[in-house]
C-alpha positions in Angstrom: 0.0 0.0 0.0 1.4 3.4 -0.9 1.8 5.9 1.8 -0.7 8.8 2.0 1.1 12.1 1.3 -0.1 13.5 4.6 -1.3 12.2 8.0 -3.0 14.4 10.5 -2.7 13.5 14.1 -4.4 14.9 17.3 -2.8 14.5 20.8 -5.4 14.9 23.6 -3.7 16.4 26.6 -6.2 16.4 29.5 -6.7 16.1 33.2 -8.3 12.8 34.4 -10.8 12.0 37.1 -9.3 9.5 39.5 -10.5 6.0 38.8 -13.8 7.3 37.3 -14.3 5.7 33.9 -17.7 7.3 33.2 -16.4 10.8 33.9 -13.2 10.4 31.9 -15.0 8.9 28.8 -17.5 11.8 29.0 -14.8 14.5 29.0 -12.8 12.8 26.4 -15.8 12.5 24.1 -16.3 16.3 24.5 -12.7 17.0 23.6 -12.8 14.7 20.6 -15.9 16.4 19.2 -14.3 19.8 19.7 -11.6 18.9 17.1 -12.6 21.2 14.2 -10.7 19.6 11.4 -10.6 16.1 9.9 -7.9 14.0 11.5 -6.6 10.5 10.8 -5.4 9.5 14.3 -6.4 10.6 17.8 -4.0 9.7 20.6 -5.1 9.6 24.2 -2.9 9.4 27.4 -1.8 6.3 29.3 -4.6 4.7 31.3 -7.0 7.4 30.0 -10.2 5.8 31.5 -8.8 5.7 35.1 -5.5 7.5 35.6 -2.3 5.6 36.3 -3.4 3.1 39.0 -2.1 -0.2 40.4 -5.7 -1.1 41.5 -6.0 -3.4 38.5 -8.4 -6.0 40.1 -10.8 -3.1 40.8 -10.5 -1.3 37.5 -9.7 -3.9 34.8 -12.1 -4.8 32.0 -11.9 -7.7 29.5 -11.5 -6.9 25.9 -14.6 -5.8 24.0 -16.5 -4.4 26.9 -17.2 -0.7 27.9 -13.9 0.9 27.0 -13.4 -0.9 23.8 -17.0 -0.2 22.7 -16.6 3.5 23.5 -13.4 3.6 21.4 -15.2 1.8 18.6 -18.0 4.3 18.7 -15.6 7.3 18.7 -13.6 5.8 15.8 -16.7 5.1 13.8 -18.2 8.6 14.3 -14.9 10.5 13.7 -13.6 8.1 11.0 -10.3 8.3 12.7 -8.2 5.7 14.5 -8.4 6.1 18.3 -5.6 4.9 20.5 -4.6 5.1 24.1 -3.9 2.6 26.9 -6.3 1.1 29.5 -6.2 -1.6 32.2 -7.3 -4.9 30.6 -7.8 -8.3 32.1 -6.9 -10.9 29.5 -6.8 -14.6 30.5 -6.5 -13.7 34.2 -3.5 -11.4 33.7 -3.6 -7.7 33.9 -2.1 -5.6 31.1 -1.4 -1.9 30.6 -2.7 -2.3 27.1 -2.6 0.2 24.3 -5.7 -0.2 22.1 -5.6 0.7 18.5 -9.2 1.0 17.2 -10.0 1.6 13.6 -13.2 3.2 12.2 -14.3 -0.2 10.8 -14.3 -1.6 14.4 -11.1 -3.6 14.1 -9.1 -3.6 17.4 -5.3 -4.2 17.6 -3.2 -3.8 20.7 0.3 -3.4 22.2 1.0 -4.4 25.8 3.4 -2.2 27.6 6.8 -3.9 27.7 8.7 -1.9 30.3 6.7 -1.8 33.5 7.6 1.1 36.0 9.0 -0.8 39.0 9.3 2.4 41.0 5.5 2.4 41.2 5.4 -1.4 41.5 3.8 -1.7 38.1 5.8 -4.8 37.5 4.2 -6.4 40.5 0.7 -5.8 39.1 0.8 -6.1 35.4 2.3 -8.6 32.9 4.8 -7.3 30.4 4.1 -7.3 26.7 6.0 -9.8 24.6 5.5 -8.4 21.1 5.9 -5.0 19.4 3.4 -4.6 16.6 3.7 -2.1 13.8 0.4 -0.6 12.8 -0.5 0.6 9.3 -2.6 3.7 8.7 -3.0 4.9 5.1 0.4 3.3 4.3 2.2 4.9 7.2 4.0 2.4 9.4 3.4 3.4 13.0 5.2 2.1 16.2 3.3 2.3 19.5 5.0 2.8 22.9 3.8 3.4 26.5 5.4 5.9 28.9 8.4 4.2 30.6 9.3 2.5 27.2 10.7 5.9 26.3 13.8 5.3 28.4 14.8 2.2 26.4 16.0 3.1 23.0 17.0 -0.4 21.9 13.4 -1.5 22.2 12.2 1.2 19.8 15.1 0.9 17.4 14.1 1.5 13.8 15.3 -1.1 11.3 15.8 -0.9 7.6 15.4 -3.8 5.1 16.0 -3.3 1.4 16.0 0.5 2.0 12.6 0.4 3.8 12.2 1.5 7.4 10.3 -0.6 9.9 8.3 2.4 10.8 7.7 6.1 9.9 6.1 7.4 13.1 6.8 6.5 16.7 4.4 7.6 19.5 4.2 7.4 23.2 1.1 7.6 25.5 2.1 8.5 29.0 1.4 9.5 32.6 4.8 11.1 33.0 5.2 12.9 36.4 6.2 16.6 36.6 9.3 15.8 38.6 10.9 14.1 35.5 9.6 16.5 32.8 13.2 17.3 31.7 13.7 13.6 30.8 10.5 13.6 28.8 11.5 16.8 26.9 15.0 15.4 26.1 14.2 11.8 25.1 11.3 12.4 22.7 13.4 14.4 20.2 16.3 12.0 20.7 14.1 9.1 19.6 13.2 11.1 16.4 16.8 11.8 15.6 18.2 8.3 16.1 15.3 6.6 14.3 14.9 9.1 11.4 11.2 9.3 12.0 8.4 11.5 13.3 7.8 11.2 17.0 5.0 12.3 19.3 4.2 12.0 23.0 0.9 12.6 24.7 1.0 13.2 28.5 -1.8 14.1 30.9 -2.0 17.1 33.2 -3.4 17.6 36.7 -2.9 15.7 39.9 -3.9 12.1 40.5 -5.3 10.3 43.6 -1.8 9.6 44.8 -1.0 13.3 44.8 1.3 12.9 41.8 1.4 16.0 39.6 1.5 15.9 35.7 2.3 18.9 33.6 1.7 17.7 30.1 4.3 18.9 27.6 2.6 16.8 24.9 4.7 17.4 21.7 5.5 16.2 18.2 8.9 16.2 16.5 10.2 15.8 13.0 13.0 13.4 12.0 15.6 16.1 12.8 14.3 16.4 16.4 12.7 19.8 15.7 9.4 20.7 17.4 6.4 20.5 15.1 3.8 21.2 17.8 3.8 21.6 21.6 1.4 22.0 24.5 2.6 23.5 27.8 0.7 22.7 31.0 -2.9 23.4 30.0 -5.5 21.0 28.8 -5.2 21.2 25.0 -5.7 19.2 21.9 -2.5 19.4 19.7 -2.9 19.0 16.0 -0.1 18.4 13.5 0.5 16.9 10.1 3.1 14.4 9.0 4.6 14.8 5.5 5.7 11.7 3.5 7.6 13.9 1.1 9.7 15.7 3.8 10.4 12.4 5.6 11.6 10.6 2.5 13.6 13.6 1.3 15.5 13.8 4.6 16.1 10.0 4.7 17.6 10.1 1.2 19.8 13.1 2.0 20.9 11.8 5.4 20.9 8.0 5.3 22.5 7.5 8.7 20.6 4.2 9.0 23.2 2.7 6.5 25.9 3.0 9.2 23.8 1.6 12.1 25.2 -1.3 14.1 23.8 -4.7 12.9 22.0 -6.3 15.8 18.5 -7.4 16.7 16.7 -7.9 20.0 16.5 -11.5 21.1 
């Protein structure tokens, strides 16, 4: 499938009600419907229905229940892919699962690989074993969740016969204010090293554990330059990816040809 010349993306930076799915889905629905232009992809924060919680037994849902159905409805009505992570119970195991929901109702997913041990996430959730690459209008898209950002080998872009594994790398997050400097530094680094577009969507506000979040949802081009940025307010950030600009830069600066030849076991 040939890549669409443009891809328009929305990052929804929002405060979240603590462990209140009904309220969060309601406010997110309002924000989605306030998007004035046609977009191809809408990205929500990490654990957008509940906030970042270890109370998985209380908050988890199986696949294809309320959260999935809400995302299917939003995707169908907007004719955009909707993505973000939620607490899912699958086969008796809990996952911090990024759901990728297409307008036709198809659901794909990525389970967060790197679990944040400092919050004991690794004691509550099971790690993902696979990293899918999603396709949207010919754009190859790599999903990541929050703490994954600190592990560049896991998100490493690969080239085969001159074709990159992916064109756009995105992160959904609940990234605390105390480590904002790392968020601001690592997102453009991933864009530069992988010769791709990168975006990260983070929440704002304070959660039920009194942890503060200040957003800084942003998108970067393949040179690490800012395309769009939100400060600390609730905001929907819109930006457009250009296939022409991406391929032109990759042709002029093919650093991938000098990359070390290794794979993750």
